[in-house]
C-alpha positions as CSV (number, residue, x, y, z in Angstrom):
1,M,-17.9,-30.6,97.7
2,K,-14.2,-29.5,98.2
3,T,-13.1,-26.0,97.9
4,K,-10.5,-24.8,95.2
5,D,-8.0,-24.5,97.9
6,Q,-8.6,-27.9,99.2
7,V,-8.3,-29.4,95.7
8,S,-5.2,-27.5,95.1
9,A,-3.6,-29.0,98.2
10,L,-4.7,-32.5,97.3
11,L,-3.3,-32.0,93.7
12,G,0.1,-30.7,94.9
13,V,0.6,-33.2,97.7
14,C,-0.9,-36.4,96.6
15,I,-2.6,-36.5,93.2
16,V,-0.1,-35.0,90.7
17,P,3.0,-36.6,92.1
18,A,1.2,-40.0,91.9
19,V,0.0,-39.5,88.4
20,L,3.4,-38.3,87.3
21,E,4.9,-41.4,88.7
22,N,2.4,-43.5,86.7
23,I,3.2,-41.9,83.4
24,S,7.0,-42.1,83.9
25,D,7.2,-44.5,81.0
26,V,5.5,-42.0,78.6
27,F,7.9,-39.1,79.0
28,E,11.4,-40.2,80.2
29,N,12.4,-36.6,80.9
30,E,10.9,-35.5,84.1
31,Q,10.7,-31.8,83.2
32,E,8.9,-32.5,80.0
33,R,6.6,-34.9,81.8
34,I,5.6,-32.2,84.4
35,K,5.3,-29.3,81.8
36,K,3.1,-31.5,79.5
37,F,0.9,-32.7,82.3
38,Y,0.3,-29.2,83.8
39,S,-0.8,-27.9,80.2
40,S,-3.1,-30.9,79.6
41,E,-6.8,-30.9,79.3
42,L,-6.9,-33.4,82.1
43,Y,-5.1,-31.1,84.6
44,N,-7.3,-28.2,83.5
45,N,-10.3,-30.2,84.5
46,L,-8.8,-31.9,87.5
47,Q,-8.1,-28.6,89.2
48,K,-11.8,-27.6,89.1
49,P,-13.5,-28.8,92.2
50,E,-16.8,-29.2,90.6
51,T,-15.7,-31.8,88.1
52,G,-15.1,-34.2,91.0
53,L,-12.0,-35.7,89.2
54,W,-9.8,-35.3,92.2
55,H,-11.4,-38.3,94.0
56,L,-10.3,-40.7,91.2
57,S,-7.3,-42.8,91.8
58,A,-3.9,-41.8,90.4
59,K,-3.9,-44.9,88.3
60,T,-7.3,-44.0,86.7
61,L,-6.2,-40.4,86.1
62,A,-3.0,-41.7,84.5
63,E,-4.9,-43.8,82.1
64,M,-7.2,-40.9,81.2
65,Y,-4.1,-38.7,80.6
66,R,-2.6,-41.6,78.4
67,Q,-5.8,-41.6,76.4
68,E,-5.5,-37.7,75.9
69,I,-1.9,-38.2,74.7
70,T,-2.6,-41.0,72.3
71,E,-6.3,-40.4,71.2
72,G,-6.4,-36.7,71.5
73,H,-9.4,-36.9,73.7
74,I,-10.6,-38.1,77.1
75,D,-13.6,-40.3,78.0
76,Y,-14.5,-39.0,81.2
77,P,-16.5,-41.1,83.7
78,E,-20.2,-40.3,83.7
79,E,-20.2,-39.4,87.4
80,Q,-17.1,-38.0,89.1
81,S,-18.7,-37.0,92.5
């Protein structure tokens, strides 16, 4: 299992930028896109190492975030780790 610091580094360098790129069509304004993603349920759970969400692809995470935006909930995979 990754530590909180390891997950934080992964999020900042790899995961979040790739997810934000994958949702560029959802929010045209980059600042709005960043602000809304960082306040999302998905990001809240993504930053917790125990969820194992950090190992999912940016495309999968972006689709989960789209679901949160459009449907108001996220169907999490049964097993993240």
